[in-house]
N, C-alpha and C positions, 0 to 999 in steps of 0.2 A: 303559617307563612303565606298560604294562598290568600287569606283574608288581607294580610298586609300588602301584598303585591296588588291585589284588586283595588284596595283603597288608594294606593299611590297612583295607579293608572287612571282612576276615576277623576283625579284632580288635574291630570294632564290635558293638554289640547292637542288633538291628533293632527299629524302632518298629512298633507295631500300628496299621495304617490302619483307620479306622472308617467313613469315608464320603468320597466325592469327588463333585465337580461341576465344571462349566465356567462361566465368566463369560458371561452372556447379553448384557451391554451391548456393542454394537459399538464404543463409545468406549473401553472399558476393556481396553486391549491390553497394558499393562505394569503390572500391579498390583505396586507396589514396596513398599507398606506396608499393614498391616492392623491394625485394633483392634476388639475385640468390645465393643459397648455394654452397659453395665449398666443404664443408665436406660431403654433401649429393647431389651428382650430379643429376641434373634434377629437384630438388625441388626449387620451388619459394615460398618465404615467402611473405605474404601480410597482410593488415589489412584494416578495414573499416574506413571511415571518421567519423565525429560526428554522434551520434545517436545509436552507438553500445556500447557494453561493452568492457573491456580490453582483447580482444581476438587476438591471432596470428593464422592466417590461413595458411595452406599448399596447394599449387596447383602445376601445372607444365605447360609446353608449350601447352599442349592439353586442358588446362582448367579444368582438373579433380578435383573433390572435394576430397581432401585427409585428411579432418578433421581439427580440430582446438584445440588450447590449451589456457587455461586461464592464464593470467599474474597476479599472486596473489598479492593483495594489491595495484594494480595500479588503477588509475582512467582514464577515457577516455572522457575528456572534448571536445577536438577537435584534434584527432590524424591526422596528415597531411603527415608524411613521415617516412621512416625507412631506416636503413643502417646496413650493416655488417662491423665489424672492430675490431681492437684490444680492448680488454676489459679495462675498467677504473681501476684505482689503487685499489679501495675497493674490486673488484671481484678478482683481482690478489692476494690479501692478504687473501682470504678465505682459510680455510683448505681444503685439498683434501678430497673428490672428488668434492667439490663445486667450486674449483678453475677452471678457464677456460682462454683460450687465445683469442678466438673469441666470440664476443657478437653480439646479435641483439639489435640495438638501435631503440627506438620507440619515436617519437617526438610529444608530446602533446603541440604543439606550434602554432596551429591555433588561430587567433585573428581577426575576420572579422571587428570588430569595434575598434580595437587597444585600448583596455581598460584594459587588464590583467596586473596587477602589476608585475607578474612573471609567467613564463611558466615552463614546466617540460619535461625532457627527461629521459626515463627509459632505462637501459641496463640490459639484461639478457644473461647468457651464451647460445650460440646457442643450442637448444634442439634437441633431436631425433625427427624426424618428426612423426606425427600420422600415424597409419597404414592404414587409409582409412576414408571414409565419416562417418562411424559409430564410429570412435575413437574420442570422444569429451569430455571425462571426465578427461583428464590429465591436468596438470599444468606445467608451466615452473618453473625454480628455482626462488627464490625471487629476485626481481629486485634491482639494485642499482639505487638510485634516485638522479637526478641533477635538482635543481631548479635554474633558471637563469633569469636575466633581461638584457636589452640592455642599453648601456651607453647614448643613445640619445632618450630614450622613448620606448613605446610599438610599436611592429611591428607585422604584420601578416606574419608568416613564414611557408612555406609549403615545404621547401627543406633543407635536411641535408645530410652530408656525414662525414665519419671518415677516416682520412688519415692513410694508412698503414706505412707512412714514419715518421710522427711525433706523431701519435696516438691522435692528437687533433680532437675535434668535430668542424665541420664547419656548420654554418647556413646561409641561404640566404633569405633575405626578398623578399616578393612577388612582391613589387613594386606597390601596389594598395593603397598607403598611403592616409589616410583621413586627417591627420594633414598637416599644411603648410610645404611644402618641404619634405613631407614624401613619395612621390611617387618614389624616387630613389631606385634602387636595390642595396642592400648593403650586404657585406660578413662579418660575425662575426666568432670569434674563441673562444673556451673554451679549455684550455690545459688539458691534461690528469690528471695532478697533482691537478687541481682545484676541482675534484670530491671528495667530502667528504663522499658521501653516506648518509648524514643526511638530511632528508626533510626540517628541520628547517633552514638549511643554504641556503642563496641565493647568488650566485656568479654573478659577472658582466662580461658579454662577452666582448671581445675586438673587436673593429671595425677594420677590416683589410683593406678594401677598398670599395669605391663606384664603382660598375662595369659600364663599358661603354656600357650599354644596356638601351635604352630609352623605358620605359614601355609605353604600349598602350593598356589599358584594353579593349577598344572597338574592337580592332583587335586581341585580345587574347594574347597579348605580356605581360604576367605576369608570374613569375617563380612559377611553380607548382611541381617541383621535381628536385632532384640532385642525381648524382652518381659519384663515383671515381673508376677508373680501379684498379683491385687488386694489380697491381704493383705500383700504386700511380702516374703514369706518365701523366694521363689525367683525367680531370673532365668534366662531361656533365651536363649542366643545361637545363631543358626543359620548354617550355611554352605550351600553348594549340596547337600551330601550328608549333613550331620550336625547334631545338636543337642547343645550343651553346656549342662549344668545347674549352677547355682551357688546358694549362699546368700550374701546380702549380709551383710557383717560391719561392723566398726567403720570409720567414715568412708566407707562404701560399698564397701569392698574386697570382691571376689568370691572365695568359697572353693568349690572344686569339690565337688559332691555325689556324683559318680560317678567311678569309675576310668577309664572309657572313655566316649566320646560315644555318642549314640544314632544309629543308622544310618537315614537316610531316602533313601538312594540309590535311584534308579529311580522314586520317586513322582512326580517333577516333571521337566519338561524344563529349566526355568530358574527354580528356586525362589528367591524373594526375601524373603518376609515371614513373620512369625510373631507370634502373640498367644496369650494364655491364654484359652481358652473357658470353663473352669471350673478347679477346683483341680488336676485331673489331666489334662485334655485340652488339646491345643494345636491351633490352626488355622494352616495353612500356605497361602499363595497364591503363584502363579507367574505369570511373564509368558507371553504367547502366543509361539508359535514359528513362525508363518507358516502352519502346517498346521492348527493347532487353537487355540481360545481358551485364555486362561490358566485354570488349574485351582484348585480349593479342596480341600484335604484336612484331615481331623481325625485326629490321631494321639495315641497314648499311648506314652510312653517307659517301658520296663520299669524297675522299681526294683531 
């Protein structure tokens, strides 16, 4: 196995790490999703993996504890990723001042044993950030709730993004399938108009494509996070050791922009999340490993 991993890494092109920090918040042990705010420059939104409540945390590139907010009425079965993007229709229809254009999307889509009949994505208008580590009693606006299932059965999904071009929600399966043929990495879409906001409604996501990425869990090649550039021109999918870059095409199909993925092996102990910080820089966060807190890195992949 060592020979296999070394052979794979030899073919990759290394990313350039520009800065790193650790998470100061003692509550933030499993940063599983990250999003870089445009409305509040310098703020990074993040959340824990399973085992926490429905909380949205604020930090920054220095890892500062900037407090957290409760997402009222939400459940946190297995939150795996988050995104910023255009709000779904139910929030756009809310009366002012509850109406908003940009929302935080929170994906309760983890399913390690692929047994959940439906999963949930929450959307809340991007809130004002907390004032600091002691600011922990506030809440977000009420979330709009999307319950969904996949057309080909249950999947473990740890990666989402919302396109600023078509306002659709995209979900990427992890590629660690337990069912026969379930190990492929697949891209799904839910159109903005499919959001009813009613938790009793379950929509069926559309299968967009099977991506040309061969999963290899032993080597860390499973999809753990996704991000789209604010102009919608590039999508990044990350594994524990790599970053794959794509251009969205017709119908949201992803077209690779690089012959080989970008190598981030060794930067993190247990890397989970990714977001575009600007047009060329990506921010990565990881879970804590018991010996040290989770980390924050900013990287640039060579073109």
